[in-house]
PATITI-769893 format. One record per residue (C-alpha): y, x, z; residue in one letter; residue number from 1. Coordinates in steps of 0.2 Angstrom, whole numbers, plus 2048, in hexadecimal, padded with zeros to 3 digits. Layout:
<recs>
(rec (Y X Z) "A" NUM)
...
</recs>
This chain:
<recs>
(rec (6FF 885 987) "M" 1)
(rec (6F0 879 980) "T" 2)
(rec (6E3 879 98A) "L" 3)
(rec (6D1 87D 980) "F" 4)
(rec (6C6 87E 98F) "V" 5)
(rec (6C6 87B 9A1) "R" 6)
(rec (6D4 886 9AE) "V" 7)
(rec (6C7 890 9BC) "I" 8)
(rec (6CE 893 9CD) "L" 9)
(rec (6CC 894 9DD) "C" 10)
(rec (6D5 883 9E8) "T" 11)
(rec (6D5 881 9FC) "A" 12)
(rec (6C8 881 A06) "P" 13)
(rec (6C1 86D A04) "F" 14)
(rec (6BB 864 A11) "M" 15)
(rec (6A8 85A A14) "A" 16)
(rec (6AC 84A A0C) "I" 17)
(rec (6A4 840 A19) "G" 18)
(rec (6A3 82D A10) "V" 19)
(rec (693 82C A06) "R" 20)
(rec (694 81B 9FA) "G" 21)
(rec (684 812 9F0) "A" 22)
(rec (687 816 9DA) "A" 23)
(rec (697 80B 9D4) "Q" 24)
(rec (69F 80A 9E7) "V" 25)
(rec (6AE 810 9E6) "Y" 26)
(rec (6BE 810 9F1) "P" 27)
(rec (6CE 805 9EF) "K" 28)
(rec (6D8 812 9EA) "W" 29)
(rec (6D0 818 9DE) "F" 30)
(rec (6CD 805 9D5) "L" 31)
(rec (6E0 801 9D8) "E" 32)
(rec (6E8 813 9D9) "Q" 33)
(rec (6F8 80B 9D0) "G" 34)
(rec (6F9 802 9E1) "D" 35)
(rec (6FA 812 9ED) "L" 36)
(rec (70C 815 9E6) "G" 37)
(rec (708 827 9E9) "C" 38)
(rec (716 830 9DB) "A" 39)
(rec (70E 840 9D3) "G" 40)
(rec (6FD 83E 9DB) "S" 41)
(rec (6EA 839 9CF) "A" 42)
(rec (6D7 83C 9D1) "A" 43)
(rec (6CD 849 9CD) "G" 44)
(rec (6B9 843 9CC) "V" 45)
(rec (6AC 850 9C9) "A" 46)
(rec (699 84B 9C9) "A" 47)
(rec (690 851 9D5) "A" 48)
(rec (688 863 9DB) "S" 49)
(rec (67C 86B 9EA) "Y" 50)
(rec (689 870 9F0) "F" 51)
(rec (696 864 9F7) "P" 52)
(rec (6A2 86E 9F9) "D" 53)
(rec (6A2 874 9E7) "S" 54)
(rec (6A5 861 9E1) "T" 55)
(rec (6B4 85E 9EA) "G" 56)
(rec (6BB 86C 9E8) "G" 57)
(rec (6BB 86A 9D5) "E" 58)
(rec (6BF 858 9D8) "A" 59)
(rec (6CE 85E 9E1) "F" 60)
(rec (6D2 86B 9D2) "R" 61)
(rec (6CF 85C 9C5) "M" 62)
(rec (6DB 853 9D0) "G" 63)
(rec (6E8 860 9D0) "V" 64)
(rec (6E5 863 9BE) "E" 65)
(rec (6E5 850 9BA) "N" 66)
(rec (6F7 852 9C3) "C" 67)
(rec (701 85F 9B8) "V" 68)
(rec (6FA 854 9AB) "R" 69)
(rec (6FF 845 9AF) "N" 70)
(rec (711 84E 9B1) "H" 71)
(rec (714 851 9A0) "R" 72)
(rec (707 852 993) "V" 73)
(rec (70A 855 97D) "T" 74)
(rec (6FD 848 971) "I" 75)
(rec (6F8 852 960) "Q" 76)
(rec (6EA 84F 955) "G" 77)
(rec (6E3 83E 94C) "G" 78)
(rec (6D4 835 952) "K" 79)
(rec (6C9 827 94B) "Q" 80)
(rec (6C8 819 957) "L" 81)
(rec (6BC 80A 954) "F" 82)
(rec (6BF 7F9 95C) "T" 83)
(rec (6B7 7EC 961) "T" 84)
(rec (6B8 7DD 96F) "E" 85)
(rec (6B2 7E8 97E) "E" 86)
(rec (6C2 7F3 978) "G" 87)
(rec (6C5 803 971) "T" 88)
(rec (6BA 812 96F) "M" 89)
(rec (6C1 824 967) "V" 90)
(rec (6B1 827 957) "V" 91)
(rec (6BB 83A 953) "S" 92)
(rec (6CB 843 957) "T" 93)
(rec (6D2 854 956) "T" 94)
(rec (6DD 84D 95F) "V" 95)
(rec (6E4 85D 970) "R" 96)
(rec (6EC 85C 97F) "E" 97)
(rec (6F8 866 983) "S" 98)
(rec (701 869 993) "F" 99)
(rec (707 87B 99E) "D" 100)
(rec (6F6 880 9A4) "T" 101)
(rec (702 88D 9AF) "S" 102)
(rec (704 87E 9BD) "R" 103)
(rec (6F3 87B 9C2) "V" 104)
(rec (6F2 889 9CC) "E" 105)
(rec (701 88B 9D4) "V" 106)
(rec (700 878 9D5) "C" 107)
(rec (6EF 87A 9DD) "A" 108)
(rec (6F8 887 9ED) "R" 109)
(rec (703 878 9F5) "S" 110)
(rec (6F6 867 9ED) "A" 111)
(rec (6F2 85C 9FF) "K" 112)
(rec (6E5 853 9FD) "I" 113)
(rec (6E7 83E 9FF) "L" 114)
(rec (6D6 837 A00) "A" 115)
(rec (6C7 83D 9FB) "R" 116)
(rec (6B5 833 9F7) "F" 117)
(rec (6A2 839 9F2) "S" 118)
(rec (696 82B 9EC) "G" 119)
(rec (684 830 9E5) "S" 120)
(rec (689 83A 9D6) "A" 121)
(rec (699 840 9D9) "Y" 122)
(rec (6AA 844 9E1) "A" 123)
(rec (6BD 83D 9E1) "I" 124)
(rec (6CC 845 9E6) "V" 125)
(rec (6DE 83C 9E8) "L" 126)
(rec (6E7 84E 9E5) "A" 127)
(rec (6FA 84F 9E6) "G" 128)
(rec (709 859 9ED) "Q" 129)
(rec (711 84F 9FC) "A" 130)
(rec (70C 842 A0A) "D" 131)
(rec (705 830 A03) "C" 132)
(rec (6FA 829 A12) "P" 133)
(rec (6EE 81D A0A) "V" 134)
(rec (6F0 80C A11) "P" 135)
(rec (6DE 805 A1A) "A" 136)
(rec (6DA 7F8 A0C) "Q" 137)
(rec (6DB 806 9FE) "L" 138)
(rec (6CE 80F A08) "L" 139)
(rec (6C1 800 A09) "K" 140)
(rec (6B2 803 9FD) "L" 141)
(rec (6B0 7F7 9ED) "V" 142)
(rec (6A2 7F4 9E5) "S" 143)
(rec (6A6 7F4 9CF) "V" 144)
(rec (699 7EB 9CB) "D" 145)
(rec (6A0 7DB 9D5) "S" 146)
(rec (6AF 7DC 9CC) "L" 147)
(rec (6B4 7D1 9BF) "A" 148)
(rec (6B7 7D6 9B0) "P" 149)
(rec (6CD 7DC 9AF) "P" 150)
(rec (6D9 7D3 9A4) "A" 151)
(rec (6E1 7E3 99F) "W" 152)
(rec (6D0 7E7 999) "V" 153)
(rec (6D6 7DE 98A) "S" 154)
(rec (6EB 7DF 98B) "A" 155)
(rec (6F1 7E8 994) "P" 156)
(rec (6FE 7E7 99F) "P" 157)
(rec (712 7E6 995) "R" 158)
(rec (721 7E9 9A0) "D" 159)
(rec (735 7EE 99C) "A" 160)
(rec (730 7FE 9A6) "L" 161)
(rec (720 807 9A2) "F" 162)
(rec (714 808 992) "D" 163)
(rec (701 804 997) "Y" 164)
(rec (6F3 809 98F) "A" 165)
(rec (6DF 807 991) "C" 166)
(rec (6D0 814 990) "G" 167)
(rec (6BF 810 98E) "M" 168)
(rec (6AD 81B 993) "S" 169)
(rec (69D 818 98C) "E" 170)
(rec (68F 81D 999) "P" 171)
(rec (68C 830 99C) "Y" 172)
(rec (67F 838 9A7) "F" 173)
(rec (68D 83D 9B3) "Y" 174)
(rec (696 831 9B6) "E" 175)
(rec (6A6 83B 9BD) "A" 176)
(rec (6A5 83C 9A9) "S" 177)
(rec (6A9 82E 9A5) "C" 178)
(rec (6B7 829 9AE) "W" 179)
(rec (6BF 83B 9A9) "M" 180)
(rec (6BA 834 997) "E" 181)
(rec (6C2 81F 99A) "A" 182)
(rec (6D2 82A 9A0) "E" 183)
(rec (6D3 835 992) "K" 184)
(rec (6D4 828 986) "N" 185)
(rec (6DD 81E 98D) "A" 186)
(rec (6EC 82C 98E) "R" 187)
(rec (6E8 82D 97A) "L" 188)
(rec (6EB 81C 97A) "E" 189)
(rec (6FB 81C 981) "L" 190)
(rec (6FD 828 976) "A" 191)
(rec (6FA 81D 968) "R" 192)
(rec (703 80E 96F) "S" 193)
(rec (712 81B 970) "V" 194)
(rec (712 824 962) "S" 195)
(rec (707 822 953) "S" 196)
(rec (703 825 940) "K" 197)
(rec (6F6 818 93A) "L" 198)
(rec (6EC 822 92A) "R" 199)
(rec (6E1 812 927) "S" 200)
(rec (6D9 804 92E) "V" 201)
(rec (6C7 7FC 92A) "E" 202)
(rec (6C2 7ED 930) "K" 203)
(rec (6AE 7E9 930) "L" 204)
(rec (6A2 7D5 932) "E" 205)
(rec (69A 7D2 941) "K" 206)
(rec (68C 7E1 945) "D" 207)
(rec (67C 7DB 94C) "E" 208)
(rec (676 7EB 950) "T" 209)
(rec (686 7ED 95E) "Y" 210)
(rec (687 7DC 961) "G" 211)
(rec (699 7DC 95E) "V" 212)
(rec (6A3 7CE 952) "S" 213)
(rec (6B3 7D9 949) "E" 214)
(rec (6B3 7EA 949) "M" 215)
(rec (6C1 7F3 943) "S" 216)
(rec (6C4 807 93F) "V" 217)
(rec (6D6 811 93E) "R" 218)
(rec (6D8 822 93C) "D" 219)
(rec (6E9 828 943) "E" 220)
(rec (6F7 837 943) "D" 221)
(rec (6FE 839 956) "L" 222)
(rec (70D 843 95E) "S" 223)
(rec (713 841 96F) "V" 224)
(rec (718 847 97B) "T" 225)
(rec (713 83D 98D) "L" 226)
(rec (71B 83D 9A1) "R" 227)
(rec (718 838 9AF) "D" 228)
(rec (709 830 9AB) "I" 229)
(rec (6FF 823 9B9) "E" 230)
(rec (6F0 81C 9B9) "V" 231)
(rec (6F3 809 9BF) "V" 232)
(rec (6DC 802 9C1) "H" 233)
(rec (6CD 809 9BC) "R" 234)
(rec (6BC 7FC 9BA) "W" 235)
(rec (6AB 7FE 9B2) "R" 236)
(rec (6A0 7F0 9AA) "S" 237)
(rec (690 7ED 9B4) "A" 238)
(rec (68D 7E2 9A1) "K" 239)
(rec (693 7F0 997) "T" 240)
(rec (693 801 9A2) "R" 241)
(rec (6A2 805 998) "L" 242)
(rec (6AD 80E 9A4) "Y" 243)
(rec (6C2 808 9A0) "Y" 244)
(rec (6D1 80F 9AB) "V" 245)
(rec (6E4 808 9A8) "L" 246)
(rec (6F3 814 9A7) "I" 247)
(rec (704 812 9A5) "R" 248)
(rec (714 820 9A1) "S" 249)
(rec (727 81B 9A5) "P" 250)
(rec (72F 814 994) "R" 251)
</recs>
């Protein structure tokens, strides 16, 4: 089934989140999710509302939805990408993600909250089907504004076991939307790197408006099924306010 709208479902009661951090402060397990070793788990991020339990419940639901999507998702359609030295951004797209949405409600009944955190404008929940204790060192809070740009932003890792891809998002009003968009763009980039048909490429010269030395526009067609996707790292640039997510899937 192709997902065109968000799935609305009832989740298990969500306990109030007791830890609150300043803006741009995150638990290390969220930024370095690949270090958790919790197979089949996924994080959900929701914008804060007047009702904390509602926000946490939405984050949990989105985490479960990501678990199902990451297990198996088919990506089809065409897209136009705008690339500069800052990264790649989707300009326009007819790409659709299809996954078995019927499994979301079923998985929500047995899914567990492995970790959770509340910021000033968002809630984050790590959802999974199996117990996976989060190590104490990954519970520490980290200010992303203090982190140096990671190498994977410009050059994703390469190895014999996994395909990697980095997704980027511009800043939106809701911070939760930025992380979701970056993760979605990472999936599209992974699909592009695994299987895509290039239709055209246009290179542009230096543009003072955007402050970049070189730009390119690519038109591509996609048709691929990705399985067992994992989020490895997340990062936000304090300078550009762009959000980045690195993901991988087995070859």
